[in-house]
C-alpha positions as CSV (number, residue, x, y, z in Angstrom):
1,M,-11.2,3.8,2.0
2,L,-8.0,2.0,1.3
3,G,-4.3,1.7,1.9
4,T,-1.6,0.2,-0.3
5,D,2.1,-0.3,-0.5
6,I,4.6,-1.5,-3.1
7,V,7.9,-3.1,-2.2
8,A,10.7,-3.4,-4.8
9,L,12.1,-6.9,-4.0
10,E,15.5,-6.4,-5.5
11,Q,16.1,-3.1,-3.8
12,L,14.9,-4.3,-0.4
13,H,17.1,-7.4,-0.6
14,S,20.2,-5.3,-1.6
15,N,19.5,-2.8,1.3
16,R,20.3,-5.4,4.0
17,W,16.7,-6.1,4.9
18,A,17.7,-8.1,8.0
19,R,18.8,-4.9,9.7
20,R,15.2,-3.7,9.6
21,L,13.8,-6.7,11.5
22,D,14.0,-5.1,14.9
23,K,12.2,-2.0,13.7
24,V,9.5,-3.7,11.8
25,C,8.8,-7.1,13.4
26,S,7.7,-8.1,16.9
27,L,9.7,-10.8,18.6
28,E,7.0,-13.3,17.7
29,E,7.2,-12.3,14.1
30,Q,11.0,-12.5,14.1
31,K,10.8,-16.1,15.4
32,W,8.3,-16.9,12.7
33,L,10.6,-15.4,10.1
34,G,13.5,-17.5,11.4
35,Q,11.5,-20.6,10.6
36,A,10.1,-19.5,7.2
37,P,11.4,-21.3,4.1
38,Q,12.1,-17.9,2.5
39,P,12.7,-15.4,5.4
40,F,13.4,-12.5,3.0
41,L,10.2,-12.9,1.1
42,A,8.2,-13.4,4.3
43,F,9.7,-10.2,5.7
44,A,8.9,-8.3,2.5
45,Q,5.3,-9.5,2.7
46,L,4.9,-8.4,6.4
47,W,6.4,-5.0,5.7
48,A,4.2,-4.3,2.7
49,M,1.1,-5.3,4.6
50,K,2.0,-3.3,7.6
51,E,2.6,-0.2,5.5
52,A,-0.8,-0.7,3.7
53,A,-2.5,-1.3,7.0
54,Y,-1.0,1.9,8.5
55,K,-2.1,4.0,5.5
56,L,-5.7,2.8,6.0
57,G,-5.4,3.2,9.7
58,L,-4.6,6.9,9.2
59,R,-7.8,7.2,7.2
60,L,-9.7,5.5,10.0
61,G,-8.5,8.0,12.6
62,A,-5.2,6.6,13.8
63,P,-2.7,9.3,14.9
64,L,0.4,10.0,13.0
65,G,3.4,7.9,14.0
66,Y,4.4,4.7,12.3
67,Y,5.1,1.9,14.8
68,P,5.1,-1.3,12.7
69,K,5.9,-3.6,15.7
70,K,2.4,-2.7,17.1
71,I,0.6,-3.7,13.8
72,S,-0.1,-7.4,14.0
73,L,-1.5,-9.5,11.1
74,Q,-3.4,-12.7,11.1
75,A,-3.4,-15.1,8.2
76,R,-6.9,-16.3,7.2
77,A,-7.8,-19.6,5.8
78,D,-9.1,-17.9,2.6
79,G,-5.7,-16.5,1.7
80,Y,-6.4,-13.0,3.0
81,F,-5.0,-11.3,6.1
82,Y,-6.7,-9.5,9.0
83,C,-5.3,-6.6,11.1
84,P,-7.1,-6.5,14.5
85,L,-5.7,-3.1,15.4
86,W,-8.1,-1.4,12.9
87,N,-10.4,-4.3,12.0
88,I,-9.2,-4.3,8.4
89,Y,-8.5,-6.9,5.7
90,L,-5.5,-7.2,3.5
91,S,-4.3,-9.0,0.4
92,L,-1.0,-9.4,-1.4
93,K,0.0,-9.7,-5.0
94,Q,3.5,-10.7,-6.0
95,T,5.3,-10.5,-9.3
96,E,8.9,-11.1,-10.1
97,G,9.9,-7.5,-9.2
98,Y,7.6,-6.3,-6.5
99,L,5.0,-7.1,-3.8
100,W,1.9,-5.0,-3.7
101,A,-0.3,-5.0,-0.6
102,Q,-3.8,-3.5,-0.3
103,A,-6.0,-2.9,2.7
104,A,-9.7,-2.3,3.0
105,E,-12.3,-2.0,5.7
106,Q,-14.3,-4.9,4.4
107,L,-13.2,-8.0,2.7
108,A,-15.4,-7.4,-0.3
109,Q,-13.8,-4.0,-0.8
110,L,-10.5,-5.6,-1.7
111,S,-12.0,-6.6,-5.1
112,Q,-13.1,-3.0,-5.7
113,I,-9.6,-1.5,-5.5
114,H,-8.5,-0.4,-8.9
115,Y,-4.7,0.1,-9.1
116,E,-2.0,0.8,-11.6
117,V,1.7,-0.1,-11.2
118,Y,4.5,1.4,-13.2
119,H,8.1,0.4,-13.7
120,W,10.3,3.5,-14.3
121,P,13.9,2.5,-13.7
122,A,15.1,5.8,-15.2
123,L,13.2,7.8,-12.5
124,A,14.2,5.6,-9.5
125,L,16.8,8.1,-8.3
126,S,14.6,11.2,-8.9
127,P,11.5,11.3,-6.6
128,R,10.5,14.6,-8.0
129,L,10.4,13.3,-11.6
130,R,8.7,10.1,-10.5
131,S,6.0,12.0,-8.7
132,A,5.4,14.2,-11.8
133,A,5.1,11.1,-14.0
134,L,2.6,9.6,-11.6
135,R,0.6,12.9,-11.6
136,E,0.5,12.7,-15.4
137,E,-0.9,9.1,-15.1
138,L,-3.6,10.3,-12.7
139,V,-4.7,12.9,-15.2
140,Q,-5.0,10.3,-17.9
141,H,-7.0,7.9,-15.7
142,L,-9.1,10.3,-13.6
143,G,-9.3,13.4,-15.8
144,P,-8.0,16.9,-15.3
145,G,-7.5,17.7,-11.6
146,Q,-5.1,18.2,-8.8
147,L,-3.4,15.9,-6.3
148,I,-3.9,17.3,-2.8
149,K,-3.0,16.0,0.6
150,D,-4.8,16.4,3.9
151,E,-3.2,17.3,7.3
152,K,-2.0,13.7,7.7
153,G,-0.4,13.7,4.2
154,L,-3.1,11.4,2.8
155,P,-3.6,11.9,-0.9
156,F,-6.8,12.8,-2.7
157,W,-7.6,13.7,-6.3
158,T,-9.9,16.7,-6.9
159,K,-11.3,17.1,-10.4
160,K,-11.3,20.5,-12.0
161,T,-15.1,20.3,-12.2
162,G,-15.2,20.8,-8.5
163,S,-16.7,17.4,-7.8
164,S,-16.0,15.5,-4.6
165,L,-12.6,14.3,-3.6
166,I,-11.4,10.8,-4.6
167,A,-9.3,9.1,-1.9
168,L,-6.1,7.7,-3.4
169,S,-3.3,5.6,-2.1
170,L,0.2,6.2,-3.6
171,S,3.3,4.2,-3.2
172,Y,6.8,4.3,-4.5
173,D,9.8,2.1,-4.0
174,G,12.9,2.2,-6.2
175,P,11.8,1.9,-9.9
176,W,8.2,1.0,-8.9
177,A,5.3,3.4,-8.5
178,S,1.6,2.8,-8.0
179,W,-1.7,4.5,-7.3
180,A,-5.0,3.0,-6.3
181,R,-8.6,4.0,-5.5
182,V,-11.7,2.2,-4.5
183,V,-14.2,1.8,-7.4
184,P,-17.6,1.1,-5.8
185,A,-19.5,-1.9,-7.1
186,A,-22.2,-1.1,-9.6
187,T,-25.7,-1.1,-8.2
188,D,-28.5,-2.8,-9.9
189,N,-31.4,-0.2,-10.3
190,S,-33.8,-2.5,-12.1
């Protein structure tokens, strides 16, 4: 199981990110952000990881209702992060335009997450078109099938062959879109 989130850095910065501090960060996190060399970037990292953690938390049985202040994260010496609320591990990837956070139940599973990220500026203002474009990408990567969601709104891909469901994590922000799934490590049958 997995959870992911993508954050468009330019869009978040222009949307007055500081107004979101009270909704996303605990008082302790706000103090930490005030001392960070790049408060905006530190906030974006926290937000992306909290979103990814919540998506995985839902898969692990957490009830609906996003309360990011209750999701605490701990930095680990190996560069990863830990969320004690659901006992999950997180990692971050950063590029010039976006942050991408991923969450998994076990640290080793983070390396088994396959993801694709797309930059579609022309679709940024049309969520319907962006979703349709992402569905087309899923067909190309996963084969003919259908995107379905469970009662919590969690996405799965069901192949037309009727095989089992593939758990997905989808994320959109501004011109960025992504999808991800866990690809189990190959087993040695020798």
